C-alpha positions in Angstrom: -48.7 -69.5 -6.4 -45.1 -69.2 -6.7 -42.6 -69.8 -4.0 -39.6 -67.7 -3.7 -36.0 -68.6 -4.5 -33.7 -68.9 -1.3 -31.5 -66.0 -2.4 -34.8 -63.6 -2.5 -35.9 -64.6 0.8 -32.3 -63.9 2.4 -32.3 -60.5 0.6 -35.9 -59.3 1.8 -34.5 -60.7 5.1 -31.9 -58.5 5.0 -33.4 -55.3 3.9 -36.0 -55.7 6.9 -33.3 -56.1 9.4 -31.5 -53.3 8.2 -34.7 -51.0 8.3 -35.4 -52.2 11.9 -31.7 -51.4 13.1 -32.3 -47.6 11.4 -35.8 -47.6 13.1 -34.7 -48.6 16.4 -31.5 -46.4 16.3 -33.6 -43.4 15.5 -36.0 -44.0 18.6 -33.1 -44.7 20.9 -31.6 -41.3 19.7 -35.1 -39.7 20.1 -35.0 -41.1 23.7 -31.7 -40.5 24.7 -32.4 -36.8 24.2 -35.1 -35.1 24.8 -36.8 -32.0 27.3 -39.9 -31.4 29.1 -39.2 -27.6 27.9 -41.1 -26.5 25.0 -38.9 -23.6 24.4 -35.8 -25.5 23.8 -34.6 -27.8 20.8 -33.0 -30.7 22.0 -30.3 -31.8 20.0 -28.2 -35.2 20.5 -24.4 -35.2 20.5 -22.1 -32.5 21.8 -21.3 -28.8 20.5 -18.8 -26.2 21.3 -18.6 -23.5 18.7 -21.3 -21.1 17.6 -20.7 -21.6 14.0 -22.0 -25.1 14.9 -25.3 -23.8 16.1 -26.0 -21.8 13.0 -27.9 -18.9 14.6 -25.3 -16.5 13.8 -22.9 -14.5 16.2 -20.0 -15.2 17.8 -19.5 -16.5 21.3 -20.1 -14.1 24.3 -18.8 -13.9 27.4 -20.1 -14.8 30.7 -19.1 -11.1 31.9 -22.0 -10.2 29.5 -24.9 -11.9 31.3 -26.8 -11.3 34.8 -27.5 -14.8 35.5 -27.6 -17.5 38.7 -27.4 -20.9 38.4 -25.7 -22.8 35.3 -22.9 -25.5 35.5 -23.5 -27.8 38.2 -27.0 -26.7 38.8 -30.0 -28.1 37.4 -31.4 -24.5 35.8 -30.2 -21.5 34.4 -31.6 -17.7 35.0 -30.6 -15.0 32.8 -31.8 -11.6 34.3 -30.2 -9.3 32.4 -27.5 -8.2 29.4 -24.4 -6.1 29.2 -24.9 -2.8 27.2 -24.9 -3.2 23.7 -25.2 -7.5 23.9 -27.6 -9.0 21.5 -28.0 -12.8 21.8 -28.9 -15.3 18.9 -28.6 -18.6 20.8 -28.3 -20.0 24.0 -26.9 -23.5 24.3 -27.2 -25.5 27.5 -25.3 -28.9 27.5 -25.9 -31.9 30.0 -27.2 -35.1 30.5 -25.8 -38.4 28.9 -25.8 -37.1 25.3 -27.1 -34.0 24.1 -27.8 -30.4 24.8 -30.9 -27.8 24.4 -30.5 -24.7 22.2 -32.7 -21.5 23.0 -33.0 -18.9 20.4 -34.6 -15.7 21.4 -37.9 -14.6 19.9 -38.6 -18.3 19.0 -40.3 -21.5 20.2 -42.1 -19.3 23.1 -38.8 -17.9 24.3 -39.2 -14.2 24.8 -36.5 -11.7 22.8 -35.2 -10.2 25.9 -34.4 -11.2 29.2 -35.4 -12.5 31.8 -34.9 -16.1 30.4 -35.2 -18.4 33.4 -35.7 -22.3 34.3 -33.4 -22.9 31.4 -32.1 -26.7 31.6 -30.2 -29.6 29.6 -31.8 -32.2 28.4 -33.2 -35.3 30.3 -30.5 -38.3 31.1 -31.6 -41.7 29.4 -33.4 -43.0 32.2 -35.6 -39.9 32.3 -33.9 -38.2 35.5 -33.3 -34.5 35.1 -29.8 -33.8 34.2 -27.1 -31.2 35.7 -25.9 -28.6 33.4 -22.2 -29.5 32.3 -21.6 -26.0 30.7 -23.7 -23.3 29.2 -22.6 -20.7 26.5 -24.2 -18.0 24.2 -23.9 -16.6 20.9 -24.7 -13.1 19.7 -23.3 -9.8 18.9 -22.0 -6.9 20.9 -21.7 -3.5 19.8 -20.2 -0.5 21.7 -22.5 2.1 22.9 -22.5 5.3 21.1 -20.8 8.1 23.0 -22.5 11.2 23.6 -21.3 14.4 22.5 -19.7 16.5 25.3 -21.6 19.8 25.8 -19.3 22.8 24.3 -17.5 24.5 26.6 -18.7 28.3 26.9 -16.4 31.0 25.1 -14.3 32.9 27.7 -14.6 36.5 26.7 -11.5 38.6 28.4 -12.3 42.2 29.0 -9.4 44.7 28.6 -8.0 45.9 31.6 -7.7 50.0 31.3 -4.1 50.9 30.9 -2.3 51.7 34.1 -0.4 55.0 33.5 2.3 56.3 35.9 1.3 59.0 38.1 3.1 62.1 36.6 5.9 63.4 39.2 5.8 67.0 39.7 9.0 68.9 39.2 10.7 70.5 42.3 10.1 74.2 42.8 13.1 75.8 41.2 15.5 77.0 43.6 15.1 80.7 44.6 18.4 82.3 43.5 20.2 83.8 46.3 19.6 87.5 47.1 22.5 89.8 45.6 24.6 90.9 48.1 24.5 94.9 48.1 27.7 96.8 48.4 27.9 99.3 51.3 29.0 102.5 49.5 32.6 103.6 51.4 32.2 106.6 53.4 33.5 109.6 51.3 36.4 110.9 53.5 36.9 113.8 51.9 40.1 115.3 51.4 41.9 115.3 55.0 43.4 112.1 54.4 40.4 110.1 55.7 39.3 112.1 58.8 36.3 114.6 59.0 36.7 118.0 58.2 36.4 119.4 61.3 38.5 116.9 63.2 42.2 117.8 63.7 44.7 115.8 61.7 46.4 113.5 64.0 48.4 111.4 61.4 46.5 108.2 61.8 44.9 107.1 58.7 41.5 105.1 59.5 40.3 104.2 56.1 41.2 100.8 55.9 38.8 99.7 58.7 36.3 101.1 56.5 37.1 98.8 53.7 37.9 96.0 56.1 34.4 96.1 57.7 32.9 96.3 54.1 34.6 93.4 53.4 33.2 91.5 56.7 29.8 92.4 55.6 30.1 90.9 52.3 31.8 87.7 53.8 28.8 87.4 56.0 26.4 88.1 53.3 28.4 85.3 51.3 28.1 82.8 54.1 24.5 83.5 54.7 23.6 82.8 50.9 25.7 79.5 50.9 24.0 78.0 54.2 20.5 78.6 52.6 21.9 77.0 49.3 22.8 73.8 51.2 20.0 73.4 53.3 17.2 73.6 50.2 19.8 70.9 48.5 19.2 68.6 51.5 
């Protein structure tokens, strides 16, 4: 049997030591980050961005969720989502070193809420850890707006044209009766007195003419008064 040289022995010991250290490191990491929730994927280390989760989507806001618990508590319960929100991953950080990744529709986690009893990995001593923080990744689409019902067309009814009442002409004024001239009495040929009377030398013909003129003047006054009364 051939005896190995000292150099070969030292090389073999070095390889064994490195392999042992690697195995111990892996075991230590596994023991440092583990969870009793088979819906979660425990991962050692720290994470802060959705791109690092590699589940797709961008960071969503807390206002997109209805939830209880969370940071400072041991459990997180998500009971509802905002309109148009789709979740691709939920990251729950806590414990000594690590975080749990929950993906809806995978590892027995439902596609839609409620998602209850979400938690961080255990501490290294095996105790339940408080949640340091949590965030979710996904997409948010704007809800489609329903078209507004069209307003009924207004039909306008044409109003009949309004005509001004016809004005009746005032009755035409009746013309004043024509005055009749009073015939002067025939005085004959005796200087204005009757043939049977004696001629006293007094001529009374002018009285007849004056009387006729008064009658004409009176008729004219009557006509004038009637015309003015109708005009008022």
